[in-house]
Backbone bond lengths (Angstrom), bond angles and torsions (degrees), N, CA, C in turn:
res aa  C-N    CA-C-N  psi(-1)  N-CA   C-N-CA  omega(-1)  CA-C   N-CA-C  phi
1 M - - - 1.458 - - 1.519 108.42 -
2 K 1.318 114.72 144.89 1.450 120.59 179.07 1.527 108.64 -148.12
3 I 1.320 116.84 140.25 1.464 122.09 176.76 1.523 108.06 -118.36
4 M 1.329 115.05 125.62 1.456 121.54 177.36 1.526 108.44 -106.12
5 K 1.294 117.71 131.40 1.462 122.91 179.20 1.525 109.82 -85.97
6 S 1.328 116.11 122.99 1.466 119.63 -176.73 1.524 112.19 -62.76
7 E 1.328 117.98 -28.79 1.461 118.73 179.69 1.525 111.96 -66.36
8 N 1.343 117.09 -14.89 1.464 121.37 176.05 1.526 112.39 -92.51
9 R 1.310 117.04 -1.16 1.472 122.64 -178.30 1.523 108.08 -116.22
10 I 1.302 115.87 82.81 1.459 122.75 -174.41 1.538 109.91 -82.47
11 P 1.340 118.08 125.58 1.465 119.80 177.69 1.533 111.72 -59.89
12 Q 1.327 115.25 133.77 1.461 122.51 180.00 1.526 109.71 -113.77
13 P 1.327 117.33 146.94 1.468 119.85 179.28 1.528 111.88 -59.48
14 I 1.313 115.76 141.14 1.461 122.97 174.66 1.519 106.97 -93.75
15 E 1.300 117.08 119.23 1.464 122.45 -178.01 1.528 109.33 -110.06
16 V 1.341 116.32 71.84 1.456 121.10 176.03 1.523 108.52 -126.76
17 E 1.325 115.86 151.83 1.453 120.49 -179.98 1.524 110.06 -59.40
18 G 1.317 116.37 132.60 1.455 122.00 178.72 1.517 114.81 93.19
19 A 1.331 117.76 -7.93 1.467 121.23 177.96 1.523 109.18 -99.07
20 T 1.335 115.98 136.74 1.458 121.80 178.40 1.518 108.67 -134.34
21 G 1.335 117.21 123.99 1.458 121.14 174.83 1.512 114.24 65.64
22 V 1.343 118.02 35.73 1.462 121.99 -176.53 1.524 110.21 -113.00
23 K 1.337 115.65 133.68 1.465 122.71 172.49 1.526 108.32 -125.13
24 K 1.341 115.46 150.97 1.465 120.53 -179.49 1.523 109.66 -140.15
25 A 1.339 115.11 140.48 1.460 121.70 172.49 1.519 108.23 -126.22
26 G 1.325 116.40 133.80 1.459 121.02 174.43 1.520 109.28 -82.14
27 L 1.325 117.80 107.80 1.465 121.61 -178.54 1.524 111.50 -82.34
28 V 1.332 116.64 -40.00 1.471 123.31 172.97 1.524 106.02 -138.42
29 T 1.335 116.42 126.03 1.458 121.17 -175.17 1.520 110.39 -133.60
30 G 1.310 114.98 174.76 1.455 119.87 173.71 1.517 111.18 -60.85
31 G 1.322 116.84 -32.77 1.461 121.28 177.35 1.516 113.41 -64.18
32 D 1.326 116.54 -20.07 1.463 121.16 176.86 1.523 111.36 -87.13
33 G 1.336 116.10 -5.38 1.456 120.34 -179.10 1.515 114.26 101.69
34 S 1.339 118.14 4.36 1.457 120.00 177.74 1.527 108.65 -66.17
35 P 1.329 118.01 126.49 1.463 119.43 -175.94 1.527 114.83 -81.66
36 T 1.340 118.91 -22.24 1.466 118.33 -172.96 1.520 115.30 -136.94
37 A 1.333 119.93 -25.41 1.463 120.80 -171.67 1.524 111.70 -130.24
38 A 1.339 114.58 153.68 1.461 122.23 174.02 1.522 108.32 -122.02
39 M 1.327 115.76 141.21 1.455 121.81 175.87 1.525 107.24 -118.00
40 R 1.343 114.75 125.48 1.457 119.78 -176.69 1.521 110.33 -124.84
41 L 1.321 116.32 150.74 1.458 123.30 173.18 1.518 107.10 -105.94
42 F 1.336 116.73 123.96 1.460 121.93 175.30 1.517 108.74 -108.58
43 E 1.319 115.68 140.55 1.454 123.16 173.62 1.523 107.65 -127.44
44 L 1.324 116.22 122.46 1.458 122.06 177.76 1.519 108.27 -112.67
45 A 1.314 115.71 125.42 1.459 121.11 177.75 1.531 109.35 -67.75
46 R 1.303 115.94 163.30 1.476 120.83 176.13 1.531 108.57 -50.95
47 G 1.333 116.69 126.45 1.455 121.88 -178.37 1.519 114.42 80.23
48 G 1.333 117.39 -1.75 1.464 121.14 -178.03 1.523 112.85 -75.73
49 H 1.333 115.44 161.91 1.463 120.66 178.13 1.523 110.34 -157.75
50 T 1.321 115.00 151.76 1.453 121.26 173.34 1.527 108.21 -81.90
51 P 1.336 117.89 165.33 1.462 119.07 177.88 1.526 111.61 -71.77
52 W 1.307 116.17 155.78 1.462 122.60 173.21 1.524 106.17 -72.26
53 H 1.339 116.99 123.34 1.462 119.43 -175.16 1.527 111.37 -159.35
54 A 1.316 115.23 169.76 1.463 122.68 174.54 1.524 107.55 -147.43
55 H 1.323 116.10 157.92 1.464 122.26 179.15 1.518 108.15 -159.47
56 D 1.318 115.99 169.14 1.467 119.01 -173.10 1.531 113.77 -90.62
57 W 1.306 117.93 23.96 1.465 122.20 175.13 1.527 109.34 -132.17
58 E 1.310 115.58 160.60 1.457 121.64 178.98 1.526 110.99 -84.25
59 H 1.348 115.10 157.80 1.467 122.94 166.53 1.522 106.16 -106.73
60 V 1.313 117.50 132.30 1.457 122.88 170.41 1.525 105.06 -114.47
61 V 1.334 116.64 119.08 1.468 121.71 -168.52 1.520 110.68 -126.23
62 Y 1.348 115.20 140.30 1.465 121.68 170.10 1.525 107.15 -126.59
63 V 1.348 116.31 126.97 1.460 121.80 -175.74 1.531 109.49 -89.66
64 L 1.327 115.65 121.26 1.465 122.58 -178.81 1.517 113.25 -88.57
65 E 1.334 115.97 -39.46 1.469 120.39 -171.68 1.524 109.19 -154.78
66 G 1.329 115.45 142.90 1.457 120.87 173.53 1.520 113.33 92.05
67 E 1.323 114.02 -166.14 1.462 120.79 179.99 1.516 109.06 -148.54
68 G 1.325 114.59 155.63 1.452 118.50 -177.78 1.510 112.02 -164.74
69 V 1.329 113.24 -170.41 1.454 122.03 176.90 1.523 107.47 -129.29
70 L 1.322 114.91 131.01 1.455 121.29 170.18 1.519 105.52 -93.13
71 K 1.319 116.11 110.31 1.462 121.02 178.90 1.517 107.38 -94.18
72 S 1.326 116.14 137.53 1.458 119.39 177.54 1.511 110.11 -148.72
73 E 1.303 114.63 169.97 1.461 120.64 177.23 1.521 110.89 -62.52
74 N 1.338 117.39 -15.55 1.459 122.91 -179.61 1.525 112.96 -98.59
75 G 1.344 117.35 6.04 1.453 121.33 -179.47 1.518 111.35 120.67
76 D 1.318 116.00 -179.52 1.461 122.94 -178.79 1.521 109.96 -109.01
77 A 1.344 115.41 144.28 1.468 120.18 178.63 1.523 108.98 -137.29
78 S 1.322 116.37 125.61 1.465 121.44 177.09 1.521 109.99 -78.45
79 F 1.334 115.76 147.77 1.461 121.20 177.84 1.524 109.20 -146.23
80 A 1.343 115.69 165.49 1.463 121.31 -179.59 1.521 109.46 -149.23
81 A 1.334 115.19 174.07 1.463 121.23 179.56 1.521 110.44 -49.74
82 G 1.318 115.77 135.57 1.458 122.19 -179.71 1.514 113.94 95.61
83 D 1.334 117.76 -11.52 1.462 121.15 179.23 1.520 110.86 -84.48
84 S 1.327 115.18 151.66 1.464 123.29 171.80 1.515 107.85 -113.03
85 L 1.344 116.22 143.50 1.463 120.80 -177.98 1.520 109.64 -131.54
86 L 1.307 114.98 150.10 1.458 121.60 173.41 1.518 107.79 -129.38
87 V 1.335 116.42 122.28 1.458 122.30 173.37 1.520 106.00 -105.25
88 D 1.329 116.12 122.81 1.454 121.32 -176.43 1.528 111.86 -71.43
89 P 1.336 116.92 154.28 1.463 119.90 173.72 1.530 110.62 -56.04
90 D 1.317 116.03 142.92 1.469 125.17 176.70 1.526 114.12 67.49
91 E 1.328 119.11 7.71 1.468 122.04 177.50 1.533 109.22 -85.91
92 E 1.324 117.98 119.47 1.455 120.95 176.42 1.526 108.87 -67.02
93 H 1.346 116.23 135.56 1.463 119.15 -172.82 1.523 111.67 -163.49
94 N 1.330 114.73 167.77 1.452 122.79 163.85 1.522 109.05 -158.43
95 F 1.331 115.09 163.87 1.458 123.04 179.32 1.527 107.89 -109.78
96 V 1.338 116.76 135.02 1.463 122.20 -178.12 1.524 108.98 -127.95
97 N 1.328 116.88 129.59 1.465 121.76 175.06 1.525 108.28 -80.48
98 T 1.330 116.59 115.91 1.466 121.22 178.75 1.522 112.46 -107.71
99 G 1.329 117.14 2.48 1.454 120.83 -177.28 1.523 113.14 -89.14
100 D 1.326 115.27 -179.33 1.457 121.88 179.81 1.526 112.97 -86.68
101 G 1.321 117.61 -12.66 1.455 122.13 -179.45 1.518 110.58 -128.15
102 P 1.322 116.83 -165.67 1.457 119.82 -179.65 1.533 112.20 -68.38
103 L 1.322 114.79 153.03 1.458 122.85 171.93 1.517 106.73 -111.38
104 K 1.339 116.93 124.81 1.463 121.45 -179.80 1.517 108.79 -126.15
105 F 1.340 115.93 132.01 1.453 119.85 177.36 1.515 111.60 -147.60
106 I 1.323 114.37 152.60 1.462 123.71 174.60 1.521 106.72 -93.56
107 C 1.324 116.86 136.02 1.460 122.01 178.45 1.522 108.25 -130.33
108 V 1.327 115.96 126.79 1.466 121.99 178.27 1.524 108.16 -111.65
109 V 1.337 115.75 130.30 1.462 122.42 179.73 1.526 108.49 -140.03
110 P 1.334 117.30 163.94 1.464 119.39 170.81 1.519 109.59 -62.14
111 L 1.318 117.03 155.61 1.482 120.17 -179.04 1.516 112.06 -53.92
112 K 1.323 118.79 -36.63 1.463 119.47 -178.39 1.528 111.68 -63.32
113 G 1.342 118.24 -17.32 1.447 122.28 179.47 1.510 114.47 -93.15
114 D 1.327 116.61 0.98 1.465 119.46 -176.62 1.517 110.89 -93.16
């Protein structure tokens, strides 16, 4: 058993093409001894968005604060704090903050996706 303190996991800016106003903190990682999954905290500034991308693993997401749109090749879906989302493997997608304040969500992926 291991407990990680979130105050020690400070979100850092994501500097990848197509990302705007995105920060990420690794809350549970392979470096913590997790054998299969990573849990990350994402923070998107007002108007921020992740890059358009796809990968061969799912995203399991819980929205903590704010509101946004999950854009995908299958259409757009609005979400808000308290919602859970599932992005299927190989589905092209991105997350967009459509609210007036920050958008914060937890995202769980296999370690290979971290």
